[in-house]
C-alpha positions, 0 to 999 in steps of 0.5 A: 065299094064306096060308102053311102056318105060317100056317094052321098057326096059326090051325088052333092057335087053334082047338084052343085055343078049343075045348079051353079054352072054352065052346061055344057063348057066352053073350051076357050074359058070364055062366055058371053055374060062372064060376071054371072058365071064368074060369080057362080064359078066361086059359088061353087069353090066354096059350097062344094069346100063345105061338103067334102070338109062336112065328109071328112067331120061326118066320117071322122066322127062316124068312127071315133062315135062307134069305136066308144059304142063298142067300150060302153056296150060290151067294154070292148077297145079296138086300135081306134079306141088305142088312138083317140087315148094316145093322141087326145092331149089329155093328161093321164095321171095315175091312180090316187093313194086311197080308194075313198077320200073323206074330202066332201069336195072332192067325193062327188069326181073322185071314183072318176079317178080310178075308171077307164070307162070315164077316161076315154068317153072324155077321150071321144067326146073332146074329140068330137067337140073339136071336130065339130065346132074347132074344124075349119077347112080341109088343109093339111093341119086339119086334115092331120086333126081329123085322122089320126086321132082316130089311127087312119094310116096316113101313107094313104094322104101323098105328099100330093093328095095333101097338097092338094088339099091345101091349095083346094082349101086355100082357094076357097080362104081367097074367095071367103075371106075377102071381098068378091070384087078383085075375083070378078073381075077376072074371070073364073073359068068355070071347067077348071072348077069342076075339074078340080073337084073331079080330080079330089073326088078320085082322091077321096077313093082311097080315104073312104075304103081308109073310113070303112076300114075304122069303122069296121075295126071300131065296131066289129066285134070279129076285127083283131086288133093290131097295131104296127108298133115297133116294140122293141127296147 
């Protein structure tokens, strides 16, 4: 069963299709007003890219903040928490030699040196900041930054999916970061644009299921903490 957020994404894509693309696609890709049709088709590409990007960000953030809430409410550690710490990119310092300090400029921050609460909340805060402010796309590199730190099963993202998302991101970039004159001179088939989004939405179905699984693991007290880790030494 798709998540509410995924249903919202599909509905938004359909809204943009109704607003920007012809009601009936011409099988030859020819339209009376090619300038208007091409401009609207390119707008559809850019706006649907933004919708897919926001969907990824919202779902990743929901998983991360749910893991933090579970820790703050009941000191519950999940596989999501484990990944957020492990892929935080932060240096996890060893404990100080003394529980207290007499150095006035260190007294305020000293308790944090012995608090895992502070370390974990900082990891989640940094992750959320990166997703909200520094993520700008849906290419493979963006997906890695959003998915891996929350424990996403990357086997759900096969090479075909990653290539499709990278191509989608590149095609959007060509429109968003260059003059539109060249694109408009060369007619864009609106049916191709819609078919691309239909393929992406279909490919996102197992991705959405994996987000749901992670959300359950992060927030449910009944979830079992397991991870595919080789513990052989």
